[in-house]
C-alpha positions in Angstrom: 0.0 0.0 0.0 1.5 3.3 -1.0 1.6 5.9 1.7 1.7 9.6 0.7 1.7 12.8 2.6 -1.6 14.5 2.1 -2.1 18.3 1.7 -1.6 20.5 4.8 -5.1 21.1 5.9 -8.8 20.2 6.2 -11.3 22.9 6.6 -12.3 23.3 10.2 -14.3 26.5 9.5 -17.8 26.0 10.7 -19.1 29.0 12.6 -17.8 32.2 13.8 -16.0 34.4 11.5 -13.5 37.2 10.4 -10.7 36.4 9.1 -10.0 38.0 8.0 -8.5 36.0 11.5 -6.8 33.1 12.8 -5.1 29.9 13.7 -5.0 27.2 16.1 -1.9 24.9 15.8 -3.8 22.3 17.8 -6.0 21.8 14.8 -3.2 19.9 13.2 -2.6 17.4 15.9 -5.0 14.7 14.7 -5.9 15.9 11.3 -4.8 15.1 7.8 -1.5 16.8 8.4 -0.4 14.0 10.6 2.2 11.7 9.0 0.7 10.2 5.8 -2.9 10.5 6.9 -5.3 7.9 8.2 -3.5 5.0 6.5 -0.3 5.7 8.3 -2.0 6.0 11.6 -3.6 2.6 11.0 -0.3 0.9 10.3 1.2 -1.0 13.2 4.5 -1.7 11.5 7.5 -0.4 13.5 9.5 -0.1 10.3 6.8 2.1 8.6 8.5 5.5 8.1 5.0 7.0 8.0 4.5 6.2 11.7 7.2 8.6 12.8 6.7 12.3 13.5 5.8 14.3 10.3 9.2 15.7 9.2 7.4 18.5 7.4 5.6 20.0 10.3 8.4 22.4 11.4 9.1 23.5 7.8 5.6 24.0 6.5 5.2 27.6 5.4 1.5 27.3 6.3 1.7 25.6 9.7 3.0 28.5 11.9 -0.1 30.7 11.6 -2.7 28.4 10.2 -6.0 30.0 9.3 -7.7 26.7 9.8 -8.4 27.0 13.5 -11.7 25.7 14.8 -12.8 29.2 15.5 -11.7 30.8 12.3 -14.2 33.4 11.4 -13.4 33.4 7.7 -15.6 32.1 5.1 -18.5 31.0 7.3 -22.1 31.5 6.2 -24.0 31.6 3.0 -23.8 34.1 0.1 -24.6 37.7 0.8 -27.1 39.8 -1.1 -25.0 42.6 -2.6 -27.8 45.0 -1.8 -27.1 44.6 1.9 -23.6 45.9 1.6 -23.9 48.4 -1.3 -24.3 52.1 -0.6 -27.8 53.2 -1.3 -28.7 55.9 -3.8 -28.4 59.4 -2.6 -26.2 58.1 0.2 -25.3 60.7 2.8 -23.1 59.4 5.6 -23.3 60.8 9.1 -21.2 63.9 9.5 -19.3 64.9 12.7 -15.9 66.0 13.8 -13.5 63.4 12.5 -11.3 63.2 15.7 -14.5 62.5 17.7 -15.6 59.9 15.3 -12.2 58.2 15.4 -12.4 58.0 19.2 -15.9 56.6 19.1 -14.9 54.1 16.3 -12.0 52.8 18.5 -14.5 51.9 21.2 -16.9 50.2 18.7 -13.9 48.3 17.1 -13.8 46.3 20.3 -17.5 46.1 21.0 -18.8 42.5 20.9 -22.3 43.8 21.3 -22.4 44.8 17.6 -22.4 41.1 16.7 -24.6 38.2 17.5 -21.8 35.7 18.0 -19.5 37.5 20.5 -17.1 38.8 17.9 -15.8 42.3 17.4 -13.6 43.9 14.7 -10.7 43.5 17.1 -11.3 39.7 17.4 -10.0 39.2 13.9 -7.8 42.2 13.4 -5.9 42.7 16.7 -2.5 44.1 15.9 -3.4 44.3 12.2 -3.9 40.5 11.9 -5.9 39.0 9.1 -5.8 41.9 6.7 -5.1 41.0 3.1 -2.2 43.0 1.5 -4.8 44.9 -0.5 -6.0 46.6 2.7 -3.2 49.0 2.3 -4.7 50.2 -1.0 -7.1 53.2 -1.2 -10.8 52.3 -1.3 -12.7 51.4 -3.3 -10.8 48.2 -4.2 -11.3 44.5 -4.7 -11.7 42.4 -1.6 -11.6 38.6 -2.1 -14.1 37.8 0.6 -16.6 40.3 -0.7 -16.3 39.1 -4.3 -16.7 35.5 -3.2 -19.7 36.2 -1.0 -21.6 38.8 -2.9 -20.0 39.1 -6.4 -19.0 42.7 -5.9 -15.8 43.5 -7.7 -14.8 46.4 -5.4 -16.1 48.1 -2.3 -15.8 51.3 -0.4 -14.5 51.2 3.2 -18.0 51.6 4.7 -19.3 48.9 2.4 -16.5 46.6 3.7 -17.6 47.3 7.2 -21.1 46.4 6.4 -19.9 43.1 4.9 -18.0 42.4 8.1 -21.2 43.1 10.1 -23.1 40.6 8.0 -20.5 37.8 7.6 -18.0 37.6 10.4 -20.2 39.2 13.0 -23.5 37.5 11.9 -25.5 40.7 12.4 -27.5 43.1 10.3 -25.8 46.0 8.4 -25.6 49.2 10.4 -28.0 52.0 9.2 -26.2 53.8 6.4 -26.7 57.2 8.0 -25.8 56.0 11.4 -23.1 57.5 13.7 -21.8 54.0 14.4 -21.0 53.3 10.7 -19.4 56.7 10.3 -17.3 56.2 13.5 -16.2 52.7 12.4 -15.2 53.9 9.0 -13.2 56.8 10.5 -11.3 54.6 12.9 -10.8 51.8 10.3 -9.3 54.5 8.1 -6.8 55.3 10.8 -6.0 51.6 11.2 -5.4 51.4 7.5 -2.8 54.1 7.7 -0.7 51.9 10.1 -1.0 48.8 8.1 2.0 47.6 6.1 1.9 44.3 4.1 4.6 41.9 5.1 7.5 41.9 2.6 7.5 38.1 2.9 3.8 37.9 1.9 4.5 38.1 -1.8 6.8 35.0 -1.6 4.5 33.0 0.7 2.7 30.1 -1.0 -0.2 30.8 1.4 -0.4 34.5 0.5 -2.2 34.4 -2.8 -5.3 32.9 -1.2 -6.7 34.9 1.6 -8.2 32.6 4.3 -11.5 34.4 3.8 -11.4 34.1 0.0 -13.3 31.7 -2.2 -10.5 29.1 -2.2 -9.7 28.9 1.5 -6.3 27.4 2.2 -8.0 25.2 4.7 -10.1 23.6 1.9 -9.2 20.6 -0.2 -7.3 22.6 -2.8 -4.7 23.9 -0.4 -2.5 26.6 -2.1 0.3 25.5 0.2 0.2 21.9 -1.1 1.4 22.7 -4.6 4.7 24.0 -3.2 5.2 21.7 -0.3 8.9 22.3 0.7 8.8 18.8 2.3 7.7 16.8 -0.7 11.1 15.8 -1.8 12.0 14.5 1.7 8.8 12.7 2.4 9.9 9.3 3.8 6.5 7.9 3.1 6.4 8.7 -0.7 9.1 6.2 -1.6 7.8 3.3 0.5 5.0 1.0 -0.4 
């Protein structure tokens, strides 16, 4: 029986959302990332090289900060009606002193009461975690999660906030003319100014596929699998 090392992950995403945020190393302990999968675990042969500790675990470019944790907020839930997250006609956002709105937005950023599942913006994005490199670009721009969930090819910042309200936080969109939406948009704009994409992101085999995008790296078609740095050294591949 041929024993081969399977791709790095199996989707553990079930409930709870954003992303866009992120990983539980423990999810790998008994999953398909263990040496050579179920067949290896079933083998009782002491000489079976698949029974040993997976030699790829330490070197896997995806293992360190796996987006596959059981509580990963990314990608959960059904498709979203684009009308829910698209600015209405004659849209007039709430106006107030920007500095005041930024302060209020910072409080709302950590407010779990905005959601129905105990999440807040900060849950996923503490210390700028779970932002795609495109977050650094001026809005409107393409956001993979939004395109996958609603088909919209680009969004404004306040529209992105509404998407996060609906998907990660499992709540209704905020009123478009609300002070809360204006405050969150103002504060998120300040967060955006401090965000700098990692220089290593472009070279990472995990980077092209945002964990909240259509092809989640936790799914069957793991983008990390194609460039598995351990493939050549897999002690299971050569054995039958």
